[in-house]
C-alpha positions in Angstrom: -33.1 -21.8 13.8 -33.8 -24.9 11.7 -33.0 -28.4 12.9 -29.3 -29.1 12.4 -29.6 -31.5 9.5 -26.5 -32.6 7.6 -27.4 -30.3 4.7 -27.9 -27.3 7.0 -24.6 -27.9 8.8 -22.8 -28.3 5.5 -24.2 -25.0 4.3 -23.0 -23.2 7.5 -19.5 -24.7 7.2 -19.3 -23.7 3.5 -20.4 -20.1 4.2 -18.0 -19.8 7.1 -15.0 -21.1 5.0 -15.9 -18.8 2.1 -16.0 -15.8 4.5 -12.5 -16.7 5.7 -11.0 -17.2 2.2 -12.9 -14.3 0.5 -14.3 -11.9 3.2 -17.2 -9.7 2.5 -16.4 -6.0 2.2 -16.6 -4.0 5.4 -19.6 -1.7 5.8 -17.3 1.3 5.1 -16.2 -0.2 1.8 -19.6 -1.7 0.9 -21.1 1.7 0.1 -18.1 3.2 -1.7 -18.9 4.2 -5.2 -17.0 3.1 -8.3 -15.0 5.6 -10.4 -15.0 6.2 -14.1 -11.3 5.9 -15.1 -9.6 6.5 -18.4 -7.6 3.6 -20.0 -5.3 6.2 -21.6 -5.0 9.1 -19.3 -6.4 12.4 -20.6 -3.1 14.0 -19.4 -1.2 12.1 -22.1 -3.8 12.7 -24.9 -6.4 10.0 -24.1 -9.9 10.8 -25.3 -12.9 11.2 -23.1 -15.0 8.9 -25.4 -16.7 5.9 -23.9 -14.3 3.5 -25.6 -11.5 5.0 -23.4 -13.4 4.8 -20.1 -13.8 1.9 -17.6 -15.5 1.5 -14.2 -12.9 1.0 -11.6 -12.8 0.3 -7.9 -12.8 3.6 -6.0 -10.1 2.7 -3.5 -7.9 1.2 -6.2 -8.2 4.3 -8.4 -7.7 6.7 -5.5 -4.9 5.0 -3.6 -3.1 2.5 -5.8 -3.4 3.2 -9.5 -3.5 7.0 -9.5 -2.1 8.1 -12.9 -0.3 4.9 -13.7 -1.1 3.4 -17.1 -3.5 0.4 -16.7 -1.1 -2.0 -18.5 1.6 -1.2 -15.8 -1.0 -1.4 -13.0 -2.0 -4.9 -14.0 1.5 -6.1 -14.6 2.8 -8.9 -12.3 5.4 -6.7 -10.8 2.8 -4.4 -9.2 1.2 -7.4 -7.3 4.4 -8.6 -5.7 
């Protein structure tokens, strides 16, 4: 361990506070793969072209968004 200089201590405090405010993903979530999702669902006529696909968080796509249109998913009402 390096000598506890003011810069070293400041760095430890900064990293600790950052971890409290924005925690790192758990080991379980860290290795979860992303999903390719359609902006306009194929079930309602959306194409399978690259312009209609986005990379999405696997857990968001599996558990939260499901078949909801992306405009509705990102609306402020969903995050309340």
